[in-house]
C-alpha positions as CSV (number, residue, x, y, z in Angstrom):
1,M,154.9,22.2,54.9
2,N,151.7,21.3,53.8
3,S,150.8,19.0,56.6
4,L,151.0,22.1,58.6
5,F,148.3,24.3,56.3
6,A,146.4,21.0,56.0
7,L,143.1,21.9,57.6
8,T,139.4,20.8,57.0
9,E,137.1,23.1,54.8
10,G,135.4,23.5,58.4
11,E,138.6,24.5,60.3
12,R,139.4,26.5,57.2
13,I,136.0,28.6,57.4
14,A,136.3,28.4,61.0
15,L,139.7,30.2,60.9
16,I,138.6,33.1,58.7
17,G,135.6,33.3,61.1
18,L,138.1,33.9,64.1
19,V,140.0,36.3,61.6
20,A,136.8,38.2,60.7
21,A,135.7,38.3,64.5
22,V,139.0,39.8,65.7
23,G,138.8,42.2,62.7
24,A,135.5,43.8,64.0
25,G,136.4,43.5,67.1
26,I,139.9,46.1,66.7
27,P,137.7,49.0,65.9
28,G,135.3,48.5,68.4
29,A,137.9,48.1,71.1
30,F,139.9,51.5,69.5
31,T,136.5,53.5,70.1
32,L,136.1,52.0,74.0
33,W,139.8,52.8,74.4
34,L,139.3,56.4,72.5
35,T,136.2,57.0,74.6
36,N,137.8,56.5,77.8
37,R,140.4,58.6,77.2
38,V,138.2,61.2,76.3
39,K,135.9,61.1,79.5
40,K,139.1,61.2,81.7
41,E,140.1,64.2,79.5
42,N,136.7,66.0,80.1
43,T,136.9,64.9,83.7
44,T,139.9,66.6,84.3
45,Q,139.2,69.5,82.2
46,H,135.9,69.6,84.2
47,G,137.5,69.6,87.5
48,Q,139.8,72.5,86.3
49,S,137.3,74.7,84.9
50,Q,135.3,74.0,88.2
51,K,138.5,75.2,90.6
52,Q,138.8,78.4,88.2
53,L,134.8,78.9,88.2
54,G,135.5,79.2,92.1
55,K,138.5,81.2,92.0
56,L,136.2,83.7,89.9
57,T,133.7,83.6,92.5
58,E,135.8,84.7,95.1
59,V,137.6,87.5,93.4
60,V,133.6,88.5,92.3
61,T,132.5,88.4,96.0
62,V,135.5,89.9,97.7
63,Q,134.9,92.9,95.0
64,T,131.2,93.0,96.0
65,V,132.3,93.5,99.3
66,K,134.8,96.1,99.0
67,L,132.1,98.0,96.4
68,D,129.5,97.8,99.3
69,E,132.3,99.2,102.0
70,V,132.8,101.9,99.2
71,R,128.9,102.4,98.6
72,D,128.5,102.8,102.7
73,D,131.2,105.1,103.0
74,V,130.0,107.0,100.1
75,R,126.6,107.8,101.8
76,E,128.0,108.7,104.9
77,I,130.1,111.4,103.1
78,A,127.0,112.6,101.5
79,V,125.3,112.9,104.7
80,K,128.1,114.9,106.1
81,V,127.8,117.4,103.0
82,D,124.5,118.0,103.4
83,Q,125.0,118.5,107.3
84,H,127.7,121.0,106.8
85,S,125.5,122.5,103.9
86,D,123.0,123.0,106.1
87,L,125.5,124.8,109.0
88,I,127.0,127.1,106.2
89,A,123.4,127.9,104.8
90,R,122.1,129.2,108.7
91,H,125.6,131.0,109.2
92,D,124.8,132.5,105.8
93,E,121.2,133.5,106.9
94,H,122.8,134.5,110.4
95,L,125.2,136.8,109.1
96,H,122.9,138.7,106.5
97,H,120.5,139.5,109.5
98,L,123.5,141.0,111.7
99,P,123.0,145.0,111.9
100,V,126.0,146.9,109.5
101,H,127.6,149.7,110.7
102,R,127.4,152.2,107.8
103,A,130.8,153.8,109.0
104,T,132.9,150.7,109.2
105,G,131.1,148.0,106.8
106,T,131.2,145.9,109.9
107,D,128.7,144.6,112.4
108,G,130.1,147.2,115.0
109,P,132.5,149.9,115.6
110,R,135.9,148.9,116.4
111,S,138.3,149.9,118.7
112,I,141.4,151.8,117.0
113,T,145.0,150.7,119.8
């Protein structure tokens, strides 16, 4: 057994250096592995986030179009209400200018049948 571990002083120093180099490389290798894993997870999460943002953008766009359509409908209704209001006002003025028959309270005599 002595011959198995019988090393010269230079071989012992080289072996200690090798063990130290391997020991020093382990944290670096672990850090590299961990960094690559985190980068892969970040890339996956970024892709998922982009997909969700795309869906959200689509929904917002559709809702904006719907709101614009409702706004246009409301404007059309407002124009019609204004037109009807003017028409009612004209009819009201016309009704106030008709002669009223004193006896019947109407705009003229009525025939009784």
